[in-house]
N, C-alpha and C positions, 0 to 999 in steps of 0.2 A: 447449495452454497458454492460449490465449485463452478457451476454454470454462471452464477451471479459474479463471482470473481473474474471469470473469463471475460464476460461482457465489459465489466469495469476496466479491466486491464486493456482490452482491445480498444476501448474508447480513449484511454490514456495514450496508447501507442499512436492512435490516429491523429491526436493533436500535436504530438511531438515533431518539431520541424527543425531542431538543432539550433534554434535561436536562443534558447533559454528564457524567452520572453513570455511563455505561456503559463506563468506562475498562477495567474487568476483562474484560467481554465483548469489547470491541474487541481487547484484548491477546490473549485466547485465540483469537479468529478469525485474528488475524495470526500467531500462533504456529502454528496448524494449516496455514495457508498456507505459511509457511516450512518447516515439516516436509515438506510435499509437494514444495517445491523441492529440499529436501535429499535427499529420496528419489529424485529425478529430477535430480540435480545434473549429470550429464554432458550431458543435454539442455538444461538451462538455462545451464550454462556456455557451451555452443556458441551457443544462441540469443541470449544477452546479450552475446556477444563481439563484437569488430569484424568478424569473419567470419560473424557470425550473421544474424538476420533482423530488419531494420529494421521490417518490418511487425508482427512480434511485439512488439517494443519499443513501438511506437505503440499497438497494441491494448491491451496491459497498462496503459500509462501513461494512456491515455484512459479506460479503464474505471474505473480507481482514481480519476482526477480527477473523474469524474461522481459516484462515491460520496462522495468527500470534499466536493464542492460541495453535494450533498444534505444532508449533515450540517451544513455550514456555514449552509446556508439555515435550518435548524432552530435552530442555536445562536446565530446572529448575523443575524436577519432584517433588521436595519437596514442591513447592509453592502450597498453597491450590487452589482448582479448582476455587473458587470465585475470588481469587487474579489474577490468570492467565486470567480469563475472563475480569476482570476490566482492567488489563494492555493491553490486546489485543484490547479491545474496545477503550481505550485511544490512543493507537498507531495508529489503523486504522482511527480513527476520525482526528487525527493530520496529518496523511499522506494525507487524502482527503482535509483537510483544506489547507495544503501546496500547493496541486495541484490547488485548486481553486484560491489561491493567485498567483501562478506561472502563470496560464492562463490569469490573468488580468494584469500581469507585462509587462513593456516595458522599456528597452530591456528585453527579456526573457532569463533566465539562460539556458545554453544548458542542455539537458536531462541527459547527463552522469554525469555532476556536480551536478544536482539536486539529482539524485539517490544516489550518493556517500554521499551527505549531509544528506538525509533522512535515509539512512542506518546507518550512524554514529549517528544520533539522537536516533535511536531505540535501541541501545546497552543496555543490562541489567545493566552494571555497570556505 
């Protein structure tokens, strides 16, 4: 799970160019990641539950926070480092929380719709 999060976050960092114009690419990457979670939903339901792995939670949240912070550095270089870190941590935790909620929902929102909603929530403005 950590390796998959690492690959997804690295792909996200690779498309970040500071223009703020890669929303479609970001949405597609997030949809692909959510598809993987859905394909492995039993594992993720356990890992992200109260009985699951706190280490996994921290690994996934930390990796996505670093990717988000990287993008914020490009998009808003005038933000102080601590502010970027705080915003990135907040966004990563929110995305993880949304995934946990989504995994326990029935009926479940399609991955492409959830990705679109999460990307929209993460905008700077």
